[in-house]
MARLOVEX-851791 format. One record per residue (C-alpha): residue in three letters; x, y, z; residue number from 1. Coordinates in steps of 0.2 Angstrom, whole numbers, padded with zeros to 4 digits. Example, Ala and Ser with C-alpha at 12.3 -4.5 7.8 and 13.67 -1.06 7.14 Angstrom:
<nodes>
{'ALA'; {0062; -0022; 0039}; 1},
{'SER'; {0068; -0005; 0036}; 2},
</nodes>
This chain:
<nodes>
{'MET'; {-0104; -0101; -0079}; 1},
{'PHE'; {-0091; -0090; -0069}; 2},
{'SER'; {-0099; -0073; -0063}; 3},
{'LEU'; {-0087; -0061; -0059}; 4},
{'ALA'; {-0101; -0048; -0055}; 5},
{'LYS'; {-0109; -0060; -0044}; 6},
{'THR'; {-0092; -0065; -0034}; 7},
{'LEU'; {-0089; -0045; -0033}; 8},
{'ALA'; {-0107; -0041; -0025}; 9},
{'ALA'; {-0104; -0057; -0012}; 10},
{'SER'; {-0087; -0050; -0008}; 11},
{'LEU'; {-0094; -0032; -0005}; 12},
{'VAL'; {-0108; -0039; 0007}; 13},
{'LEU'; {-0094; -0050; 0016}; 14},
{'SER'; {-0084; -0034; 0018}; 15},
{'GLY'; {-0098; -0023; 0025}; 16},
{'LEU'; {-0096; -0012; 0010}; 17},
{'TYR'; {-0116; -0011; 0010}; 18},
{'ASP'; {-0115; -0003; 0027}; 19},
{'SER'; {-0115; 0016; 0026}; 20},
{'VAL'; {-0099; 0023; 0035}; 21},
{'GLN'; {-0106; 0038; 0045}; 22},
{'ALA'; {-0097; 0054; 0048}; 23},
{'GLN'; {-0087; 0051; 0034}; 24},
{'TYR'; {-0084; 0061; 0016}; 25},
{'TYR'; {-0081; 0046; 0006}; 26},
{'LYS'; {-0094; 0032; 0002}; 27},
{'VAL'; {-0092; 0016; -0007}; 28},
{'ASP'; {-0107; 0007; -0003}; 29},
{'THR'; {-0115; 0008; -0020}; 30},
{'LYS'; {-0108; 0009; -0038}; 31},
{'GLU'; {-0114; 0028; -0040}; 32},
{'ALA'; {-0105; 0031; -0022}; 33},
{'ILE'; {-0090; 0022; -0029}; 34},
{'LYS'; {-0089; 0032; -0044}; 35},
{'THR'; {-0092; 0049; -0034}; 36},
{'THR'; {-0078; 0044; -0022}; 37},
{'ALA'; {-0065; 0039; -0036}; 38},
{'SER'; {-0070; 0056; -0046}; 39},
{'THR'; {-0066; 0066; -0030}; 40},
{'LEU'; {-0050; 0058; -0028}; 41},
{'ALA'; {-0045; 0059; -0046}; 42},
{'TYR'; {-0049; 0080; -0044}; 43},
{'ASP'; {-0038; 0080; -0028}; 44},
{'LEU'; {-0024; 0070; -0035}; 45},
{'MET'; {-0023; 0082; -0051}; 46},
{'LEU'; {-0021; 0096; -0039}; 47},
{'LEU'; {-0004; 0091; -0036}; 48},
{'TYR'; {0001; 0089; -0053}; 49},
{'GLU'; {0008; 0103; -0063}; 50},
{'GLY'; {0012; 0098; -0079}; 51},
{'ASN'; {-0004; 0104; -0087}; 52},
{'LYS'; {0000; 0121; -0082}; 53},
{'THR'; {0008; 0135; -0092}; 54},
{'GLY'; {0027; 0133; -0091}; 55},
{'GLN'; {0028; 0117; -0082}; 56},
{'ILE'; {0033; 0099; -0090}; 57},
{'PRO'; {0018; 0088; -0096}; 58},
{'GLY'; {0020; 0070; -0088}; 59},
{'ILE'; {0030; 0072; -0072}; 60},
{'LEU'; {0026; 0075; -0053}; 61},
{'PRO'; {0037; 0088; -0045}; 62},
{'GLY'; {0054; 0082; -0044}; 63},
{'PRO'; {0067; 0074; -0045}; 64},
{'PRO'; {0073; 0076; -0026}; 65},
{'SER'; {0091; 0076; -0031}; 66},
{'GLU'; {0088; 0093; -0039}; 67},
{'ASN'; {0078; 0099; -0025}; 68},
{'LYS'; {0062; 0101; -0037}; 69},
{'GLY'; {0050; 0089; -0026}; 70},
{'ASN'; {0047; 0071; -0019}; 71},
{'TYR'; {0046; 0062; -0034}; 72},
{'TYR'; {0055; 0053; -0049}; 73},
{'TRP'; {0052; 0052; -0067}; 74},
{'TRP'; {0044; 0035; -0066}; 75},
{'GLN'; {0031; 0039; -0054}; 76},
{'GLY'; {0023; 0052; -0068}; 77},
{'GLY'; {0021; 0035; -0080}; 78},
{'ALA'; {0013; 0027; -0064}; 79},
{'MET'; {0003; 0041; -0061}; 80},
{'MET'; {-0003; 0042; -0081}; 81},
{'GLY'; {-0007; 0023; -0079}; 82},
{'THR'; {-0018; 0026; -0064}; 83},
{'TYR'; {-0029; 0038; -0073}; 84},
{'ILE'; {-0030; 0026; -0088}; 85},
{'ASP'; {-0037; 0013; -0078}; 86},
{'TYR'; {-0049; 0027; -0068}; 87},
{'TRP'; {-0055; 0032; -0086}; 88},
{'HIS'; {-0057; 0013; -0091}; 89},
{'LEU'; {-0068; 0009; -0074}; 90},
{'THR'; {-0078; 0024; -0072}; 91},
{'GLY'; {-0080; 0031; -0089}; 92},
{'ASP'; {-0075; 0049; -0085}; 93},
{'THR'; {-0066; 0056; -0098}; 94},
{'SER'; {-0061; 0072; -0090}; 95},
{'TYR'; {-0042; 0069; -0088}; 96},
{'ASN'; {-0039; 0060; -0105}; 97},
{'ASP'; {-0032; 0075; -0114}; 98},
{'VAL'; {-0020; 0078; -0099}; 99},
{'VAL'; {-0015; 0059; -0099}; 100},
{'MET'; {-0012; 0059; -0118}; 101},
{'GLN'; {-0001; 0075; -0117}; 102},
{'GLY'; {0008; 0069; -0102}; 103},
{'ILE'; {0013; 0052; -0109}; 104},
{'LEU'; {0018; 0058; -0127}; 105},
{'HIS'; {0029; 0073; -0119}; 106},
{'GLN'; {0039; 0060; -0112}; 107},
{'VAL'; {0042; 0047; -0125}; 108},
{'GLY'; {0060; 0053; -0129}; 109},
{'GLU'; {0069; 0057; -0144}; 110},
{'ASN'; {0068; 0039; -0151}; 111},
{'ARG'; {0050; 0036; -0145}; 112},
{'ASP'; {0056; 0023; -0132}; 113},
{'PHE'; {0054; 0032; -0115}; 114},
{'MET'; {0072; 0036; -0113}; 115},
{'PRO'; {0072; 0056; -0112}; 116},
{'ARG'; {0090; 0061; -0113}; 117},
{'ASN'; {0086; 0074; -0099}; 118},
{'HIS'; {0080; 0061; -0087}; 119},
{'THR'; {0097; 0049; -0089}; 120},
{'ALA'; {0102; 0053; -0071}; 121},
{'SER'; {0087; 0044; -0065}; 122},
{'LEU'; {0083; 0032; -0080}; 123},
{'GLY'; {0083; 0014; -0073}; 124},
{'ASN'; {0077; 0000; -0082}; 125},
{'ASP'; {0062; 0000; -0070}; 126},
{'ASP'; {0059; 0018; -0073}; 127},
{'GLN'; {0057; 0015; -0092}; 128},
{'GLY'; {0048; -0001; -0090}; 129},
{'PHE'; {0033; 0008; -0080}; 130},
{'TRP'; {0030; 0021; -0094}; 131},
{'GLY'; {0031; 0007; -0105}; 132},
{'MET'; {0018; -0002; -0095}; 133},
{'THR'; {0007; 0013; -0096}; 134},
{'ALA'; {0008; 0014; -0116}; 135},
{'MET'; {0003; -0006; -0115}; 136},
{'LEU'; {-0011; -0003; -0103}; 137},
{'ALA'; {-0017; 0010; -0115}; 138},
{'ALA'; {-0017; -0001; -0130}; 139},
{'GLU'; {-0025; -0014; -0119}; 140},
{'ASN'; {-0039; -0004; -0112}; 141},
{'LYS'; {-0041; 0006; -0130}; 142},
{'PHE'; {-0037; 0022; -0122}; 143},
{'PRO'; {-0040; 0035; -0137}; 144},
{'ASP'; {-0027; 0034; -0150}; 145},
{'PRO'; {-0015; 0048; -0153}; 146},
{'PRO'; {-0014; 0057; -0168}; 147},
{'ALA'; {-0008; 0049; -0183}; 148},
{'ASP'; {0009; 0059; -0183}; 149},
{'LYS'; {0012; 0054; -0166}; 150},
{'PRO'; {0018; 0039; -0158}; 151},
{'GLN'; {0005; 0025; -0154}; 152},
{'TRP'; {0002; 0016; -0138}; 153},
{'LEU'; {0006; -0002; -0144}; 154},
{'ALA'; {0023; 0003; -0154}; 155},
{'LEU'; {0029; 0013; -0138}; 156},
{'ALA'; {0026; -0003; -0127}; 157},
{'GLN'; {0035; -0014; -0141}; 158},
{'ALA'; {0050; 0000; -0142}; 159},
{'VAL'; {0052; -0001; -0122}; 160},
{'TRP'; {0053; -0020; -0124}; 161},
{'ALA'; {0064; -0021; -0139}; 162},
{'THR'; {0077; -0010; -0130}; 163},
{'GLN'; {0076; -0021; -0114}; 164},
{'ALA'; {0078; -0037; -0125}; 165},
{'ASP'; {0092; -0030; -0133}; 166},
{'PRO'; {0109; -0040; -0129}; 167},
{'SER'; {0117; -0023; -0122}; 168},
{'ARG'; {0105; -0024; -0108}; 169},
{'HIS'; {0110; -0042; -0103}; 170},
{'ASP'; {0126; -0048; -0097}; 171},
{'SER'; {0133; -0064; -0091}; 172},
{'TYR'; {0135; -0059; -0073}; 173},
{'CYS'; {0123; -0069; -0062}; 174},
{'ASN'; {0119; -0080; -0076}; 175},
{'GLY'; {0109; -0067; -0085}; 176},
{'GLY'; {0096; -0053; -0081}; 177},
{'MET'; {0095; -0035; -0082}; 178},
{'ARG'; {0104; -0021; -0071}; 179},
{'TRP'; {0094; -0010; -0061}; 180},
{'GLN'; {0101; 0006; -0069}; 181},
{'ILE'; {0104; 0008; -0088}; 182},
{'PRO'; {0119; 0020; -0090}; 183},
{'PHE'; {0135; 0014; -0083}; 184},
{'SER'; {0137; 0029; -0074}; 185},
{'ASN'; {0121; 0028; -0062}; 186},
{'ALA'; {0121; 0024; -0044}; 187},
{'GLY'; {0115; 0006; -0044}; 188},
{'TYR'; {0121; 0000; -0060}; 189},
{'ASP'; {0130; -0014; -0051}; 190},
{'TYR'; {0113; -0021; -0045}; 191},
{'LYS'; {0101; -0033; -0052}; 192},
{'ASN'; {0083; -0032; -0044}; 193},
{'THR'; {0067; -0038; -0047}; 194},
{'ILE'; {0058; -0024; -0051}; 195},
{'ALA'; {0068; -0020; -0067}; 196},
{'ASN'; {0067; -0038; -0074}; 197},
{'GLY'; {0048; -0039; -0067}; 198},
{'CYS'; {0043; -0024; -0078}; 199},
{'PHE'; {0051; -0034; -0093}; 200},
{'PHE'; {0043; -0049; -0089}; 201},
{'ASN'; {0026; -0041; -0087}; 202},
{'ILE'; {0027; -0032; -0104}; 203},
{'GLY'; {0033; -0046; -0114}; 204},
{'ALA'; {0020; -0056; -0106}; 205},
{'ARG'; {0007; -0044; -0111}; 206},
{'LEU'; {0013; -0042; -0128}; 207},
{'ALA'; {0012; -0059; -0131}; 208},
{'ARG'; {-0006; -0060; -0128}; 209},
{'TYR'; {-0009; -0044; -0136}; 210},
{'THR'; {0000; -0049; -0154}; 211},
{'LYS'; {0001; -0068; -0152}; 212},
{'ASN'; {0021; -0067; -0156}; 213},
{'GLU'; {0027; -0081; -0147}; 214},
{'THR'; {0044; -0072; -0146}; 215},
{'TYR'; {0038; -0062; -0132}; 216},
{'ALA'; {0032; -0077; -0123}; 217},
{'LYS'; {0050; -0084; -0126}; 218},
{'TYR'; {0058; -0070; -0117}; 219},
{'ALA'; {0045; -0069; -0103}; 220},
{'ASP'; {0048; -0088; -0099}; 221},
{'GLU'; {0066; -0085; -0099}; 222},
{'THR'; {0066; -0070; -0087}; 223},
{'TRP'; {0055; -0079; -0076}; 224},
{'ASP'; {0068; -0094; -0076}; 225},
{'TRP'; {0080; -0082; -0071}; 226},
{'LEU'; {0071; -0074; -0058}; 227},
{'TRP'; {0067; -0092; -0050}; 228},
{'ASN'; {0086; -0097; -0052}; 229},
{'VAL'; {0093; -0083; -0044}; 230},
{'LYS'; {0082; -0086; -0029}; 231},
{'TYR'; {0073; -0069; -0031}; 232},
{'ILE'; {0058; -0079; -0028}; 233},
{'ASP'; {0058; -0089; -0012}; 234},
{'HIS'; {0056; -0107; -0017}; 235},
{'GLU'; {0046; -0112; -0002}; 236},
{'ASN'; {0036; -0096; 0003}; 237},
{'TRP'; {0035; -0089; -0013}; 238},
{'LEU'; {0040; -0071; -0004}; 239},
{'VAL'; {0048; -0060; -0019}; 240},
{'TYR'; {0064; -0052; -0015}; 241},
{'ASP'; {0072; -0036; -0021}; 242},
{'GLY'; {0088; -0040; -0029}; 243},
{'GLY'; {0106; -0044; -0027}; 244},
{'ARG'; {0123; -0035; -0032}; 245},
{'VAL'; {0134; -0041; -0047}; 246},
{'PRO'; {0151; -0041; -0037}; 247},
{'PHE'; {0142; -0054; -0027}; 248},
{'ASN'; {0135; -0064; -0042}; 249},
{'CYS'; {0119; -0059; -0035}; 250},
{'THR'; {0120; -0070; -0022}; 251},
{'ASP'; {0119; -0057; -0007}; 252},
{'ILE'; {0100; -0056; -0009}; 253},
{'ASN'; {0092; -0042; -0002}; 254},
{'LYS'; {0076; -0049; 0006}; 255},
{'ALA'; {0066; -0033; 0006}; 256},
{'THR'; {0049; -0039; 0001}; 257},
{'PHE'; {0040; -0025; -0008}; 258},
{'SER'; {0022; -0027; -0012}; 259},
{'TYR'; {0023; -0021; -0029}; 260},
{'ASN'; {0037; -0034; -0033}; 261},
{'ALA'; {0026; -0049; -0030}; 262},
{'ALA'; {0011; -0041; -0038}; 263},
{'ILE'; {0020; -0037; -0055}; 264},
{'LEU'; {0026; -0054; -0057}; 265},
{'THR'; {0008; -0060; -0052}; 266},
{'GLN'; {0001; -0050; -0066}; 267},
{'GLY'; {0013; -0055; -0079}; 268},
{'ALA'; {0011; -0073; -0074}; 269},
{'ALA'; {-0007; -0071; -0077}; 270},
{'PHE'; {-0005; -0065; -0093}; 271},
{'MET'; {0005; -0079; -0098}; 272},
{'TYR'; {-0007; -0091; -0091}; 273},
{'ASN'; {-0021; -0084; -0101}; 274},
{'TYR'; {-0010; -0084; -0116}; 275},
{'THR'; {-0006; -0102; -0115}; 276},
{'ASP'; {-0024; -0105; -0114}; 277},
{'GLY'; {-0024; -0112; -0095}; 278},
{'ASP'; {-0005; -0119; -0094}; 279},
{'LYS'; {-0005; -0128; -0077}; 280},
{'LYS'; {0013; -0122; -0075}; 281},
{'TRP'; {0007; -0103; -0076}; 282},
{'GLY'; {-0010; -0105; -0066}; 283},
{'ASP'; {0001; -0114; -0051}; 284},
{'ARG'; {0014; -0099; -0051}; 285},
{'VAL'; {-0001; -0086; -0051}; 286},
{'ASP'; {-0009; -0096; -0036}; 287},
{'LYS'; {0007; -0097; -0026}; 288},
{'LEU'; {0013; -0079; -0028}; 289},
{'LEU'; {-0006; -0075; -0024}; 290},
{'ASP'; {-0008; -0085; -0008}; 291},
{'SER'; {0009; -0077; -0002}; 292},
{'MET'; {0003; -0059; -0006}; 293},
{'LEU'; {-0013; -0061; 0003}; 294},
{'LYS'; {-0004; -0068; 0017}; 295},
{'ASN'; {0010; -0055; 0020}; 296},
{'PHE'; {0003; -0039; 0013}; 297},
{'ILE'; {-0013; -0038; 0021}; 298},
{'ARG'; {-0017; -0033; 0041}; 299},
{'ASP'; {-0034; -0030; 0047}; 300},
{'GLY'; {-0041; -0031; 0030}; 301},
{'ALA'; {-0030; -0018; 0022}; 302},
{'MET'; {-0016; -0017; 0011}; 303},
{'TYR'; {0001; -0016; 0021}; 304},
{'GLU'; {0018; -0011; 0014}; 305},
{'LEU'; {0028; -0025; 0024}; 306},
{'PRO'; {0045; -0016; 0023}; 307},
{'CYS'; {0042; 0000; 0030}; 308},
{'GLU'; {0025; 0003; 0036}; 309},
{'GLY'; {0027; -0002; 0055}; 310},
{'THR'; {0038; 0014; 0057}; 311},
{'PRO'; {0029; 0029; 0050}; 312},
{'GLY'; {0041; 0041; 0041}; 313},
{'THR'; {0051; 0026; 0034}; 314},
{'CYS'; {0043; 0023; 0018}; 315},
{'THR'; {0050; 0032; 0003}; 316},
{'ALA'; {0039; 0043; -0009}; 317},
{'ASP'; {0042; 0028; -0021}; 318},
{'MET'; {0033; 0016; -0008}; 319},
{'LEU'; {0018; 0026; -0005}; 320},
{'THR'; {0012; 0021; -0022}; 321},
{'PHE'; {0014; 0003; -0021}; 322},
{'LYS'; {-0003; -0002; -0014}; 323},
{'GLY'; {-0012; 0006; -0029}; 324},
{'TYR'; {-0002; -0005; -0041}; 325},
{'VAL'; {-0007; -0020; -0030}; 326},
{'HIS'; {-0026; -0015; -0032}; 327},
{'ARG'; {-0025; -0011; -0050}; 328},
{'TRP'; {-0014; -0027; -0056}; 329},
{'LEU'; {-0023; -0039; -0046}; 330},
{'SER'; {-0040; -0033; -0051}; 331},
{'VAL'; {-0034; -0037; -0068}; 332},
{'VAL'; {-0028; -0056; -0063}; 333},
{'ALA'; {-0046; -0059; -0056}; 334},
{'GLN'; {-0053; -0054; -0075}; 335},
{'ILE'; {-0040; -0065; -0084}; 336},
{'VAL'; {-0038; -0079; -0071}; 337},
{'PRO'; {-0056; -0081; -0066}; 338},
{'HIS'; {-0054; -0095; -0053}; 339},
{'THR'; {-0043; -0082; -0041}; 340},
{'ALA'; {-0058; -0070; -0041}; 341},
{'ASP'; {-0064; -0080; -0026}; 342},
{'LYS'; {-0048; -0074; -0018}; 343},
{'ILE'; {-0044; -0058; -0025}; 344},
{'LEU'; {-0060; -0048; -0025}; 345},
{'PRO'; {-0065; -0050; -0007}; 346},
{'ALA'; {-0047; -0043; 0000}; 347},
{'LEU'; {-0047; -0028; -0013}; 348},
{'ALA'; {-0064; -0024; -0007}; 349},
{'LYS'; {-0059; -0025; 0011}; 350},
{'SER'; {-0044; -0014; 0008}; 351},
{'ALA'; {-0052; -0001; -0002}; 352},
{'LYS'; {-0065; 0001; 0011}; 353},
{'ALA'; {-0050; 0004; 0022}; 354},
{'ALA'; {-0042; 0016; 0012}; 355},
{'ALA'; {-0058; 0025; 0009}; 356},
{'ASN'; {-0061; 0026; 0028}; 357},
{'GLN'; {-0044; 0035; 0032}; 358},
{'CYS'; {-0046; 0049; 0019}; 359},
{'THR'; {-0053; 0061; 0032}; 360},
{'GLY'; {-0039; 0073; 0034}; 361},
{'ARG'; {-0035; 0092; 0035}; 362},
{'GLU'; {-0048; 0105; 0032}; 363},
{'SER'; {-0057; 0097; 0017}; 364},
{'GLY'; {-0060; 0081; 0028}; 365},
{'ARG'; {-0056; 0070; 0014}; 366},
{'THR'; {-0037; 0071; 0012}; 367},
{'CYS'; {-0030; 0052; 0012}; 368},
{'GLY'; {-0015; 0046; 0021}; 369},
{'PHE'; {-0006; 0029; 0018}; 370},
{'TYR'; {-0009; 0020; 0034}; 371},
{'TRP'; {-0025; 0011; 0030}; 372},
{'SER'; {-0026; -0003; 0042}; 373},
{'GLY'; {-0027; 0009; 0058}; 374},
{'GLY'; {-0043; 0017; 0052}; 375},
{'LYS'; {-0037; 0033; 0056}; 376},
{'PHE'; {-0029; 0048; 0045}; 377},
{'VAL'; {-0011; 0051; 0047}; 378},
{'ASP'; {-0004; 0066; 0038}; 379},
{'PRO'; {0006; 0064; 0023}; 380},
{'SER'; {0017; 0077; 0032}; 381},
{'VAL'; {0023; 0063; 0043}; 382},
{'ASP'; {0032; 0054; 0027}; 383},
{'LYS'; {0036; 0070; 0021}; 384},
{'THR'; {0027; 0069; 0004}; 385},
{'THR'; {0015; 0080; -0005}; 386},
{'GLY'; {0003; 0066; -0004}; 387},
{'ALA'; {0002; 0062; -0022}; 388},
{'GLY'; {0007; 0043; -0019}; 389},
{'GLU'; {-0006; 0041; -0006}; 390},
{'TYR'; {-0021; 0048; -0017}; 391},
{'MET'; {-0014; 0037; -0033}; 392},
{'SER'; {-0016; 0022; -0021}; 393},
{'ALA'; {-0033; 0028; -0014}; 394},
{'LEU'; {-0038; 0031; -0031}; 395},
{'ALA'; {-0034; 0014; -0038}; 396},
{'ALA'; {-0041; 0005; -0024}; 397},
{'VAL'; {-0058; 0013; -0025}; 398},
{'SER'; {-0059; 0013; -0043}; 399},
{'SER'; {-0054; -0006; -0044}; 400},
{'LEU'; {-0071; -0009; -0036}; 401},
{'LEU'; {-0079; -0007; -0052}; 402},
{'ILE'; {-0068; -0020; -0061}; 403},
{'LYS'; {-0086; -0031; -0062}; 404},
{'ASP'; {-0092; -0019; -0076}; 405},
{'ALA'; {-0076; -0018; -0085}; 406},
{'ASN'; {-0071; -0026; -0102}; 407},
{'PRO'; {-0055; -0036; -0099}; 408},
{'PRO'; {-0039; -0031; -0108}; 409},
{'ILE'; {-0041; -0033; -0126}; 410},
{'THR'; {-0029; -0040; -0140}; 411},
{'ASN'; {-0026; -0036; -0157}; 412},
{'SER'; {-0040; -0049; -0163}; 413},
{'THR'; {-0053; -0044; -0150}; 414},
{'GLY'; {-0056; -0025; -0154}; 415},
{'GLY'; {-0039; -0018; -0153}; 416},
{'THR'; {-0035; -0002; -0162}; 417},
{'SER'; {-0018; 0004; -0157}; 418},
{'LYS'; {-0004; 0001; -0172}; 419},
{'GLY'; {0013; -0007; -0168}; 420},
{'SER'; {0030; -0008; -0174}; 421},
{'PRO'; {0040; -0023; -0169}; 422},
{'ASN'; {0056; -0014; -0166}; 423},
{'GLY'; {0047; 0002; -0160}; 424},
{'GLY'; {0059; 0017; -0158}; 425},
{'PHE'; {0074; 0007; -0157}; 426},
{'ALA'; {0084; 0003; -0173}; 427},
{'GLY'; {0100; -0004; -0165}; 428},
{'GLY'; {0108; 0012; -0162}; 429},
{'ASP'; {0112; 0020; -0144}; 430},
{'ASN'; {0103; 0010; -0132}; 431},
{'GLY'; {0106; 0022; -0118}; 432},
{'LEU'; {0123; 0014; -0113}; 433},
{'LYS'; {0139; 0022; -0113}; 434},
{'ILE'; {0153; 0009; -0117}; 435},
{'PRO'; {0168; 0013; -0106}; 436},
{'LYS'; {0184; 0018; -0115}; 437},
{'PRO'; {0199; 0005; -0115}; 438},
{'ILE'; {0208; 0003; -0100}; 439},
{'THR'; {0226; 0012; -0102}; 440},
{'VAL'; {0241; 0010; -0090}; 441},
{'ALA'; {0238; 0027; -0083}; 442},
{'ASP'; {0221; 0021; -0079}; 443},
{'LYS'; {0228; 0007; -0069}; 444},
{'ALA'; {0239; 0015; -0058}; 445},
{'GLY'; {0222; 0022; -0048}; 446},
{'ALA'; {0214; 0005; -0051}; 447},
{'GLY'; {0219; 0000; -0032}; 448},
{'ILE'; {0211; 0015; -0024}; 449},
{'LEU'; {0196; 0015; -0034}; 450},
{'THR'; {0192; -0004; -0029}; 451},
{'PHE'; {0195; -0001; -0012}; 452},
{'MET'; {0183; 0015; -0012}; 453},
{'LEU'; {0171; 0004; -0021}; 454},
{'VAL'; {0171; -0010; -0010}; 455},
{'PHE'; {0170; 0001; 0006}; 456},
{'GLY'; {0156; 0010; -0001}; 457},
{'ALA'; {0146; -0006; -0007}; 458},
{'SER'; {0140; -0011; 0011}; 459},
{'GLY'; {0132; 0006; 0014}; 460},
{'THR'; {0124; 0006; -0003}; 461},
{'PHE'; {0116; -0011; -0001}; 462},
{'PHE'; {0109; -0005; 0015}; 463},
{'TRP'; {0102; 0011; 0007}; 464},
{'MET'; {0094; 0000; -0007}; 465},
{'GLY'; {0083; -0010; 0006}; 466},
{'PHE'; {0074; 0007; 0008}; 467},
{'MET'; {0073; 0013; -0010}; 468},
{'VAL'; {0066; 0008; -0025}; 469},
</nodes>
């Protein structure tokens, strides 16, 4: 019988994790050392979070940059909450559970679908999707259920899925697919990207497995087919590209290859493989995506963010969090698609060791940077961040070393307790979209000028998107 514990133990030996690292604050050579290191990383990351302080807003990191409030956007708060749910699940440490529950519930929005009106200016389908995936994670990991009068984890995930499945989010441009942004007025509305559709695919695949509702699986299938047909997934090397623009029918593909795009599809495909009881189609997709990821996103044994890492200072605050998602999501793939564990676990073990080895900075001697493969600490100030992304990634990498003792994601039929609602918070009302007014004669007078301005600015916008999420 397959033994996840034996595979991880062997990978730890091969990667040298049982050799103590001298002159190093963080240790990852034993289970207890891993827990201690993860605990310290979790503590230091929480120091950068202000949402649990009087007068501050629960659930978000300081930001957004557009308002000169900090380096972080709304969605990164959801990603951070998910990181702490995984931390609790893997270590058993309940220290931050109340903060996490408070943070998530504070951001659910007026319709309990993670579309709070005060974040409309930066509300993308991917932003909403990250919060939805965090709610889904809470249901799958049996994170403590909220009070009965509060929205429940499963219902929140279903609400996000329902709003994104609604026809108002899908149009005929590029033969389907969701746009990056939700409101018409947001920059990037004319861009259809992998991460927005990847979040929808990922949540749908997980809801299909959790609820055994075939509708979720059907939409996941269709989303995968769209991503494949539009060639955001390379048909030969299985690299996953960022997206394309609606005015060009999504044929002007931005070939930036961010690690989280590949990882979110790999995990979603793994859930579909598990849901379909080992359908070869999904198994092949998992294997090919995984092989491509391990080939392209690892340098010197450590996760490496290909589009920006070669030039320190060019990775955005968003990109600085991606390595953590790769560790979190691939560790789950190893659980639910067992034949992948022999590839995934040794790679994650080496990468986690590299992450811990470079957390040697500043006066504490334990501050983490982003550049793991070099083996040396590079101060987060190089990337002009406060370090939350760096800590999130290191915490995820170290915590994931404990996957051998963790229960796999549960379902309704295997002990799940979270209550759902098929339509979630969406009742067919305002779906976050503001329909434009009908065009009048007066409007047409300026159409030529407006078209020129849009076309002129398109190339600059597209270039910028290559370096942003």
